[in-house]
PLY file of the C-alpha trace (Angstrom):
ply
format ascii 1.0
element vertex 405
property float x
property float y
property float z
element edge 404
property int vertex1
property int vertex2
end_header
40.72 85.17 155.56
43.17 84.54 152.20
45.78 81.97 152.33
49.25 82.75 151.79
51.72 80.12 150.61
55.11 80.33 150.59
58.11 77.89 149.94
61.98 77.28 150.66
64.31 75.20 152.92
65.26 77.83 155.54
68.15 76.12 156.86
69.98 78.87 158.87
67.12 80.52 159.41
68.15 84.46 160.12
65.99 87.56 160.36
65.94 87.77 156.89
63.57 85.07 156.70
61.48 86.03 159.60
60.72 89.42 158.12
59.60 87.70 154.85
57.46 85.45 156.45
55.65 89.01 158.72
55.37 90.57 155.01
54.00 87.46 153.36
51.51 87.49 156.30
49.71 90.60 155.54
48.06 88.74 152.74
46.37 86.26 155.14
47.15 83.23 156.89
50.39 82.10 155.97
51.08 78.75 155.13
55.04 77.48 154.55
56.71 74.78 152.67
59.86 73.23 153.63
62.42 71.50 151.68
63.52 67.81 152.81
66.43 66.72 153.37
66.29 64.95 150.47
65.26 67.69 148.35
68.25 70.03 150.04
70.92 67.59 149.50
69.88 66.94 145.86
70.02 70.92 145.22
72.57 71.97 147.14
74.82 68.64 146.95
75.11 68.48 150.95
73.31 67.96 153.64
71.73 70.89 155.76
72.85 71.83 158.87
69.53 71.03 160.79
67.34 68.33 159.77
63.84 68.54 158.27
62.22 68.14 161.81
64.45 70.64 163.25
63.30 73.17 160.75
60.00 72.49 160.54
59.87 72.80 164.19
61.14 76.31 164.18
59.27 77.58 161.06
56.23 76.16 162.84
57.26 78.45 165.90
57.20 81.77 164.22
54.70 83.89 165.44
53.69 84.78 161.64
53.49 81.20 160.66
49.61 79.68 160.78
51.36 76.11 159.77
54.31 74.48 158.16
54.76 70.98 156.09
57.68 69.46 154.74
57.55 69.27 151.18
56.79 66.26 149.80
57.77 66.56 145.89
61.35 66.67 144.33
63.76 69.55 142.63
62.98 73.48 142.54
59.03 72.92 142.34
58.92 70.36 145.62
56.12 72.47 146.59
53.66 71.02 144.25
52.33 68.30 146.73
52.05 70.89 149.68
50.17 73.68 147.34
47.61 71.40 146.45
46.72 70.44 149.92
46.82 74.29 151.30
45.16 75.44 147.88
45.96 79.17 149.14
44.92 82.18 147.48
48.28 83.61 147.20
51.55 82.32 146.45
54.35 84.69 147.50
58.17 84.57 146.76
60.97 86.83 147.42
62.34 88.59 143.98
65.56 86.39 143.43
63.44 83.32 144.16
60.55 84.01 140.98
60.49 82.20 138.17
58.16 81.77 135.21
57.59 78.39 136.04
56.29 79.55 138.77
54.07 82.04 137.61
52.77 79.39 135.37
52.02 76.95 138.04
49.53 79.73 140.02
47.68 80.57 136.56
47.29 76.98 135.98
45.74 77.22 139.51
44.44 80.25 139.66
46.87 81.63 142.15
47.72 85.12 142.54
51.61 85.19 142.20
53.30 88.10 144.33
57.02 89.03 144.40
58.48 90.78 147.33
61.72 92.61 147.34
64.10 91.52 149.93
64.10 94.03 152.51
65.32 94.10 156.32
63.37 94.76 158.83
63.60 98.24 160.05
66.76 98.88 162.02
68.32 95.53 161.36
71.20 94.29 158.88
69.97 92.85 155.39
70.76 88.86 155.69
70.73 86.26 152.88
71.63 82.47 153.64
74.33 82.93 151.30
75.90 85.70 152.90
75.63 84.01 155.91
77.60 81.17 154.94
80.27 83.31 153.30
80.80 85.04 156.75
80.96 81.78 158.49
83.32 80.41 156.18
85.44 83.48 156.44
85.43 83.17 160.12
85.96 79.26 160.25
88.05 77.98 157.38
87.07 74.44 158.59
83.24 75.08 157.49
84.25 74.33 153.93
84.16 70.60 152.53
86.48 69.64 149.88
87.16 66.90 147.94
90.60 67.59 146.34
92.01 69.37 143.42
89.31 70.11 140.87
89.69 69.49 137.40
87.66 71.01 134.24
85.88 70.21 131.58
85.76 72.05 128.29
82.58 72.72 126.45
82.95 74.68 123.14
85.95 77.04 121.99
89.04 74.93 122.47
92.23 75.91 121.38
91.15 79.53 120.95
92.95 80.15 124.09
96.37 79.96 121.87
97.47 83.55 120.04
98.28 81.47 117.22
94.60 80.41 116.73
92.65 83.45 118.26
94.91 85.83 116.18
92.78 84.88 113.08
89.44 85.57 115.18
88.64 86.41 118.72
86.07 84.19 120.51
84.92 82.30 124.04
86.36 79.35 125.61
83.80 77.62 127.78
84.68 75.64 131.02
83.29 74.07 134.07
85.15 73.31 137.36
84.25 69.64 138.12
84.99 67.93 141.77
87.04 65.11 140.92
84.72 62.34 141.76
86.28 60.02 139.45
89.86 58.98 138.73
91.24 62.22 136.78
93.58 60.13 134.32
97.19 61.85 133.00
97.16 62.59 129.32
93.14 62.13 129.12
92.57 65.97 128.40
91.40 67.09 131.99
94.39 69.42 132.52
96.17 66.67 134.73
99.67 68.72 134.35
98.12 71.67 135.61
96.58 69.87 138.26
100.04 68.88 139.39
101.45 72.22 139.34
98.94 73.26 141.67
99.27 70.23 143.94
103.20 71.42 143.97
101.79 74.80 145.84
98.79 73.52 147.58
98.88 69.67 147.93
95.40 69.45 149.43
93.04 72.09 148.13
93.02 75.64 146.61
93.39 78.36 148.65
90.33 80.47 149.34
90.90 83.84 147.29
89.56 85.55 144.39
89.03 82.75 142.03
90.47 84.73 138.80
93.59 85.69 140.61
93.92 82.56 141.63
93.91 81.26 138.12
96.44 84.10 137.28
99.09 82.80 139.78
98.80 79.14 138.52
99.18 80.25 134.89
102.02 81.90 135.71
103.65 79.48 138.04
102.97 76.76 135.04
104.40 78.89 132.81
107.47 80.39 134.31
110.33 81.65 132.22
112.54 78.76 133.37
109.98 76.34 131.51
112.36 74.72 128.35
109.60 73.00 125.90
108.60 76.22 124.38
105.08 75.42 125.15
102.88 78.18 126.84
100.15 76.07 128.45
96.69 77.64 127.73
94.63 79.80 130.11
91.54 77.51 129.73
92.94 74.64 132.18
94.16 77.42 134.73
90.48 79.40 134.65
88.44 76.22 134.21
90.14 74.42 137.31
89.90 77.63 139.50
87.14 79.56 138.79
83.94 77.37 140.10
80.75 76.89 138.52
80.09 77.20 134.21
82.66 80.08 133.19
83.62 81.41 129.53
86.48 83.63 129.04
87.00 85.64 125.71
90.40 85.67 123.93
91.97 88.09 121.48
95.29 87.31 120.28
96.72 87.05 123.99
97.58 84.51 126.45
95.39 85.83 129.11
91.55 86.77 128.05
90.50 90.13 128.20
87.16 89.55 129.69
85.79 86.54 131.74
82.01 85.87 132.43
81.10 83.06 134.91
77.71 81.56 136.71
76.94 79.46 139.39
73.20 79.48 138.85
72.12 76.29 140.31
69.76 75.17 137.69
72.18 75.74 135.12
74.43 73.88 136.62
71.74 71.18 137.45
70.74 71.90 133.52
74.87 70.53 132.68
74.99 68.32 135.23
71.96 66.00 133.77
73.16 66.32 130.40
76.68 65.55 130.49
78.57 62.23 130.94
82.41 61.16 130.26
83.10 57.86 128.90
86.67 56.72 128.95
89.00 56.01 126.00
92.69 54.71 125.93
94.95 57.73 127.00
96.88 59.92 124.37
99.78 57.82 123.61
103.01 59.03 124.42
105.10 60.18 121.42
101.73 60.95 119.29
101.11 64.48 118.29
97.68 66.20 117.69
98.99 69.45 115.88
100.54 67.52 113.17
98.63 68.58 110.28
97.22 71.32 111.72
94.93 73.64 109.48
93.85 77.05 111.41
92.21 79.91 108.71
90.03 82.76 109.86
86.87 80.97 108.73
87.68 78.32 110.55
88.46 80.05 113.75
85.16 81.91 113.04
83.24 78.80 112.95
84.79 77.78 116.18
83.76 81.24 117.91
80.14 81.27 116.52
79.78 77.56 118.13
80.97 78.73 121.37
78.95 81.80 121.45
75.66 79.20 120.48
76.57 76.77 123.24
76.65 79.54 126.01
73.30 80.69 125.08
71.48 77.37 124.93
73.13 76.64 128.04
71.85 79.68 129.81
68.80 79.26 128.20
68.47 75.52 129.56
68.10 74.30 125.79
69.05 71.04 125.40
68.84 70.66 121.91
70.61 74.00 120.63
73.46 72.89 123.30
73.86 69.63 121.73
73.96 71.09 118.10
76.34 74.07 119.05
78.41 71.55 121.16
78.55 69.12 118.32
79.59 72.22 116.24
82.42 73.12 118.14
83.84 69.89 118.19
83.79 69.73 114.34
85.39 73.00 114.33
88.13 72.13 116.11
88.73 68.91 114.12
88.49 71.01 110.81
91.73 72.87 112.11
93.29 69.79 114.16
92.25 66.69 112.16
94.95 65.02 114.78
92.49 65.36 117.59
90.53 62.06 116.46
93.47 60.88 114.22
96.75 61.67 116.24
100.14 61.21 114.35
102.67 58.80 115.60
105.54 58.37 114.01
104.48 59.84 111.11
101.14 57.78 110.58
97.91 58.71 111.93
96.41 56.32 114.68
92.74 55.63 114.46
92.39 55.26 118.25
89.35 57.40 118.66
87.08 56.68 115.88
85.78 53.33 117.33
84.65 55.11 120.26
82.85 57.69 118.39
81.43 55.41 116.12
80.04 53.15 118.88
78.55 56.27 120.85
77.25 58.38 118.27
75.01 55.42 117.17
72.74 55.76 120.65
69.89 57.19 120.22
70.12 58.77 123.77
73.52 60.18 122.88
72.83 63.90 121.20
76.60 65.21 120.91
80.08 64.10 121.93
83.63 65.46 121.81
86.86 64.86 123.77
88.22 67.30 126.42
91.22 69.09 125.77
93.76 68.64 122.89
92.26 64.92 122.04
93.97 62.22 120.97
92.47 59.93 123.60
91.14 60.11 126.88
87.39 60.33 127.03
84.74 61.41 125.30
82.39 63.93 126.59
78.62 63.18 125.95
75.41 65.26 125.71
72.83 62.97 126.96
69.02 62.78 127.05
69.47 62.18 130.98
72.75 61.38 132.41
71.26 59.12 135.21
69.59 56.99 132.81
72.55 56.50 130.65
74.60 55.90 133.28
72.40 53.01 134.54
72.56 51.45 131.14
76.14 51.84 130.75
78.65 51.26 133.99
81.49 52.95 132.18
80.09 56.37 131.98
80.77 58.58 134.65
78.26 61.29 135.99
79.95 64.92 136.76
79.63 67.18 139.45
80.67 70.69 138.90
82.15 72.44 141.73
80.03 75.26 143.71
0 1
1 2
2 3
3 4
4 5
5 6
6 7
7 8
8 9
9 10
10 11
11 12
12 13
13 14
14 15
15 16
16 17
17 18
18 19
19 20
20 21
21 22
22 23
23 24
24 25
25 26
26 27
27 28
28 29
29 30
30 31
31 32
32 33
33 34
34 35
35 36
36 37
37 38
38 39
39 40
40 41
41 42
42 43
43 44
44 45
45 46
46 47
47 48
48 49
49 50
50 51
51 52
52 53
53 54
54 55
55 56
56 57
57 58
58 59
59 60
60 61
61 62
62 63
63 64
64 65
65 66
66 67
67 68
68 69
69 70
70 71
71 72
72 73
73 74
74 75
75 76
76 77
77 78
78 79
79 80
80 81
81 82
82 83
83 84
84 85
85 86
86 87
87 88
88 89
89 90
90 91
91 92
92 93
93 94
94 95
95 96
96 97
97 98
98 99
99 100
100 101
101 102
102 103
103 104
104 105
105 106
106 107
107 108
108 109
109 110
110 111
111 112
112 113
113 114
114 115
115 116
116 117
117 118
118 119
119 120
120 121
121 122
122 123
123 124
124 125
125 126
126 127
127 128
128 129
129 130
130 131
131 132
132 133
133 134
134 135
135 136
136 137
137 138
138 139
139 140
140 141
141 142
142 143
143 144
144 145
145 146
146 147
147 148
148 149
149 150
150 151
151 152
152 153
153 154
154 155
155 156
156 157
157 158
158 159
159 160
160 161
161 162
162 163
163 164
164 165
165 166
166 167
167 168
168 169
169 170
170 171
171 172
172 173
173 174
174 175
175 176
176 177
177 178
178 179
179 180
180 181
181 182
182 183
183 184
184 185
185 186
186 187
187 188
188 189
189 190
190 191
191 192
192 193
193 194
194 195
195 196
196 197
197 198
198 199
199 200
200 201
201 202
202 203
203 204
204 205
205 206
206 207
207 208
208 209
209 210
210 211
211 212
212 213
213 214
214 215
215 216
216 217
217 218
218 219
219 220
220 221
221 222
222 223
223 224
224 225
225 226
226 227
227 228
228 229
229 230
230 231
231 232
232 233
233 234
234 235
235 236
236 237
237 238
238 239
239 240
240 241
241 242
242 243
243 244
244 245
245 246
246 247
247 248
248 249
249 250
250 251
251 252
252 253
253 254
254 255
255 256
256 257
257 258
258 259
259 260
260 261
261 262
262 263
263 264
264 265
265 266
266 267
267 268
268 269
269 270
270 271
271 272
272 273
273 274
274 275
275 276
276 277
277 278
278 279
279 280
280 281
281 282
282 283
283 284
284 285
285 286
286 287
287 288
288 289
289 290
290 291
291 292
292 293
293 294
294 295
295 296
296 297
297 298
298 299
299 300
300 301
301 302
302 303
303 304
304 305
305 306
306 307
307 308
308 309
309 310
310 311
311 312
312 313
313 314
314 315
315 316
316 317
317 318
318 319
319 320
320 321
321 322
322 323
323 324
324 325
325 326
326 327
327 328
328 329
329 330
330 331
331 332
332 333
333 334
334 335
335 336
336 337
337 338
338 339
339 340
340 341
341 342
342 343
343 344
344 345
345 346
346 347
347 348
348 349
349 350
350 351
351 352
352 353
353 354
354 355
355 356
356 357
357 358
358 359
359 360
360 361
361 362
362 363
363 364
364 365
365 366
366 367
367 368
368 369
369 370
370 371
371 372
372 373
373 374
374 375
375 376
376 377
377 378
378 379
379 380
380 381
381 382
382 383
383 384
384 385
385 386
386 387
387 388
388 389
389 390
390 391
391 392
392 393
393 394
394 395
395 396
396 397
397 398
398 399
399 400
400 401
401 402
402 403
403 404
């Protein structure tokens, strides 16, 4: 009889898992690889509800399963050591869990690769771990853990959310929502003014509601009619904080974007976490201006918009070199319009407070690109690096980032 192999975490074991095992076992004797607690924590950024020994016990005692193992590898392909132990004839995956990498691994080992559509057992409701967790969250608000009000990091297209910029050319702004695992300092380009507005309404954590609607509420509250400073805060701050994961929003001479796209694809978010760090600089000094001396032209805004397009495509394709090039091009396009981002003007004189940091980090071989969050003028440098963990181990000042799921 042929050997069949499947792999997954199988936390919150449910009828969808059992039906998948049953369908896979129709191809031969079924062997199952189970993600370890360490892999689960690395992949999901939280501990599993059931430890690996308990998950192994439950899966091993399912009728369709011949034998189960705890995978000893790491990451999305943690099953490789188990695969080499079992030496299966067939590798079965759910269609949602299929990938070119898994297909390649099977081709290299002469294993037949089969993708199954997710179908429930006859008479039962379709189940998935994500939908089950969503239902549990609705039933019990205490299930969700929080570490406070998020912040945001803009990756490309900064300034396009202001109509005086997008009137020359429409384009996307790209943001990620960050868990506040570090001190979020004032005047450092991480939308602290918007966070403080949020904390006036929800002091501890964001409410559970549609993220885009939440962002609209925050934007309107921050820019209420009684605001007297004449400044309209860009929508990218509210959106970047409220919409989890990676998001891009399209501006065309309006304060609110005409369209929005977001993704919480785990491998995409992990790609960003692996290649982004922040290093602190001096905060933007009181009284300095980053808009004095601005020079906004259609060609410069078009360059900003193109860089944001290129940046999004590179991230989605997990192309590090293309990401670094587009990230740098976006920052260069910003500075071409707003040179005060790098040399802010204070009392009519430019201050070179940022350039020494750029000079320092841009010369490092493992730094591929750099920019400043928000309006610049100080705060942080957000760097694209070869490996965030390795970089942080060599540079204690570097901050590794955790994207909010």
